[in-house]
C-alpha positions in Angstrom: 56.0 249.7 -35.7 57.1 246.1 -34.8 60.9 246.3 -33.1 63.1 243.9 -32.0 66.1 244.2 -29.5 69.6 242.8 -30.0 72.9 243.1 -27.8 74.4 241.8 -25.0 72.6 244.3 -22.2 69.4 245.3 -23.9 67.3 244.5 -21.5 68.8 247.6 -20.3 67.2 249.6 -22.6 63.9 248.0 -22.9 62.0 250.0 -20.6 63.0 253.6 -22.2 61.9 252.0 -26.2 58.4 251.1 -24.2 58.2 254.6 -23.3 57.6 255.5 -26.8 54.4 254.3 -27.8 55.3 253.7 -31.4 56.8 250.8 -30.8 55.7 247.3 -30.0 58.6 244.9 -28.6 58.7 241.7 -31.0 61.3 238.9 -31.4 60.5 238.1 -34.4 59.5 239.8 -38.1 60.7 243.5 -37.1 60.3 246.5 -39.1 63.4 247.8 -37.3 65.8 246.3 -35.3 67.6 248.1 -32.5 71.4 246.9 -32.7 72.5 247.6 -28.7 76.3 247.6 -28.3 78.3 248.2 -30.4 80.8 247.8 -34.4 79.8 244.0 -33.5 76.6 244.0 -32.0 75.3 245.9 -35.3 77.3 243.4 -37.5 75.6 240.7 -35.7 72.0 242.3 -35.9 72.5 242.5 -39.8 73.5 238.9 -39.8 70.0 237.9 -37.7 68.1 240.0 -39.8 69.5 241.1 -43.5 67.6 244.1 -45.0 65.7 244.8 -42.4 66.2 248.5 -40.8 69.1 249.2 -37.8 69.2 252.0 -35.0 72.3 251.1 -33.6 73.6 253.0 -30.2 76.0 252.5 -28.1 75.7 250.6 -24.8 77.2 252.8 -21.9 78.4 249.9 -20.0 81.0 249.6 -22.8 81.2 252.6 -25.0 81.1 256.2 -23.6 79.0 258.6 -25.6 79.5 262.6 -25.4 77.2 264.9 -24.1 75.5 265.4 -27.8 74.5 262.0 -27.6 74.2 261.0 -24.3 70.6 261.0 -23.8 69.0 257.2 -24.6 65.7 258.9 -24.7 65.9 261.9 -26.6 67.9 259.6 -29.7 64.7 257.1 -29.8 62.3 260.4 -30.4 65.1 261.6 -32.7 64.3 258.6 -34.5 60.8 258.5 -34.4 60.4 262.2 -35.3 62.6 261.5 -38.2 65.5 263.1 -37.7 67.8 260.1 -38.1 69.2 260.3 -41.1 68.9 256.3 -43.1 71.8 255.4 -44.8 72.0 252.5 -47.1 75.1 250.6 -47.5 76.2 247.8 -49.7 76.8 244.5 -48.8 79.9 242.0 -50.6 80.2 238.3 -50.3 82.9 235.9 -50.9 81.8 232.7 -53.2 82.8 229.4 -52.9 81.1 227.2 -55.6 77.4 227.2 -54.0 78.4 228.3 -50.6 79.0 232.1 -49.9 79.7 234.2 -46.5 78.3 237.9 -47.3 79.5 241.2 -44.9 79.1 244.4 -44.3 82.2 245.4 -43.4 84.7 243.1 -45.7 85.6 239.2 -46.7 88.7 237.7 -45.9 90.5 234.9 -46.8 93.3 233.9 -44.1 96.0 231.1 -44.3 95.0 228.5 -41.9 98.7 227.0 -40.7 99.6 230.2 -39.1 103.6 229.0 -39.8 103.5 229.0 -43.6 102.4 231.5 -45.6 99.6 230.9 -48.4 100.4 231.0 -52.7 97.8 232.3 -54.6 96.4 234.6 -57.6 94.7 237.6 -57.7 92.5 238.3 -60.5 90.8 241.8 -61.1 87.6 241.6 -63.7 88.9 238.3 -65.3 92.7 240.4 -65.5 96.0 238.3 -63.6 97.2 240.8 -61.1 100.9 240.7 -60.9 102.3 237.1 -60.6 101.9 234.5 -57.7 101.5 236.6 -54.2 102.5 234.7 -51.0 101.3 236.3 -47.7 98.8 235.5 -44.8 96.3 236.6 -47.0 93.4 239.1 -49.4 90.5 240.3 -49.2 88.2 243.5 -49.9 86.2 245.7 -47.9 83.3 248.4 -48.1 83.9 252.2 -47.3 81.6 251.4 -44.3 84.2 248.4 -43.1 87.5 250.9 -44.2 87.6 252.0 -41.1 88.5 248.4 -39.3 90.7 245.6 -40.5 91.4 247.1 -43.9 92.4 250.4 -41.9 94.7 248.3 -39.9 96.4 246.6 -42.7 96.4 249.4 -45.2 97.1 252.1 -42.2 94.3 254.2 -44.6 90.6 254.3 -45.5 88.4 255.8 -48.5 85.4 257.0 -49.3 84.3 255.3 -52.5 84.1 251.9 -54.4 85.8 249.1 -52.6 89.1 247.8 -50.8 91.3 245.5 -52.2 94.0 244.7 -49.1 97.1 242.1 -48.9 97.9 241.2 -45.4 101.8 240.6 -44.7 102.7 239.8 -48.1 106.0 238.8 -48.4 107.0 241.4 -51.9 105.3 245.1 -52.1 101.9 244.0 -53.0 99.6 247.3 -53.7 96.5 247.7 -52.0 93.7 249.2 -54.0 90.6 251.1 -54.1 88.6 249.8 -57.0 85.0 250.5 -58.4 82.1 249.1 -56.5 80.8 246.8 -59.4 84.9 245.2 -59.2 85.2 241.3 -59.3 87.6 239.5 -57.9 88.8 236.2 -58.0 91.6 234.5 -56.1 93.2 231.1 -57.0 94.3 229.1 -54.2 97.7 227.5 -55.1 99.1 226.7 -52.0 97.0 226.6 -48.7 94.9 225.4 -46.7 93.5 228.5 -46.4 90.3 230.1 -44.7 87.1 232.3 -45.8 85.9 234.8 -43.3 83.1 237.2 -43.0 82.9 240.5 -40.5 82.8 239.2 -37.0 80.7 235.7 -38.1 81.7 232.5 -36.7 80.9 230.6 -40.1 84.2 229.9 -42.1 84.4 228.1 -45.4 87.6 226.2 -46.1 89.3 226.6 -49.3 91.8 224.0 -50.6 95.0 224.2 -53.0 93.6 224.7 -56.4 89.9 225.9 -55.5 89.3 229.8 -56.3 87.2 232.2 -54.3 84.9 234.8 -55.9 84.9 238.9 -53.8 82.1 241.1 -54.9 79.7 243.3 -54.0 75.6 241.9 -54.1 72.9 242.8 -54.3 71.3 243.2 -51.3 71.8 246.0 -48.8 72.0 246.9 -45.6 70.1 250.2 -43.7 70.7 251.9 -41.0 69.2 255.2 -39.6 71.5 257.7 -37.8 75.2 256.3 -38.6 76.7 259.8 -38.6 75.9 259.7 -34.4 76.8 256.0 -33.7 80.2 257.0 -35.5 80.8 260.1 -34.0 84.2 261.0 -33.7 84.0 262.9 -30.2 82.2 259.6 -29.0 85.7 257.4 -29.9 88.3 260.0 -29.0 86.4 259.9 -25.5 86.0 255.5 -25.4 89.9 256.0 -26.3 91.0 258.4 -24.0 89.0 256.0 -21.5 91.0 253.0 -22.5 94.1 255.1 -22.4 93.2 255.7 -18.1 92.6 251.9 -17.7 
């Protein structure tokens, strides 16, 4: 199997990966991408190699692992012997005319002027949601992304559908969890605004009067060992380490 390894400290694990006779290290056209790092590294890997199966592995230099997930060699062997579950994750996009950004976690519209709020209308499957909204922005998240930025805004997560969140609205605007196939349109009435996806450096500028469509797309992400990568015990150890530091 042709394998590409990504991540800032990817050289730390090359020797272990090469011990597996089933792997051949390549730089292009891989059959598997090993994302060595954290959540951001996985997002970067999916953006670089969309649709190619990923095997995310926490970087021990930046992310403590519990005793169950300590051995890298055992983890690689578990993949080779089909002991890691393969997850299929939806992806979402923000579309303005011919421009598009794709995300695995979330797509958000933010105000450019940090000293002034956006004004915008929201349409859900063509129907207006409330009145004109004033705030810092809005966006959608997948189930996978619900534990990230969406959670920091709403103080909640969800297990099915897509989440629509409103950031710092001047009036109470209910966050929503909607069916995956829902299409959301946002029209900016006072801007400018910027469209972002996950941790991508790419952005799309949105001017007053312009519209953006937020929705699920056909493209999917395939992740091996996602449950192990998102292990709660490992996360608690990392949180404890940060508190002590």
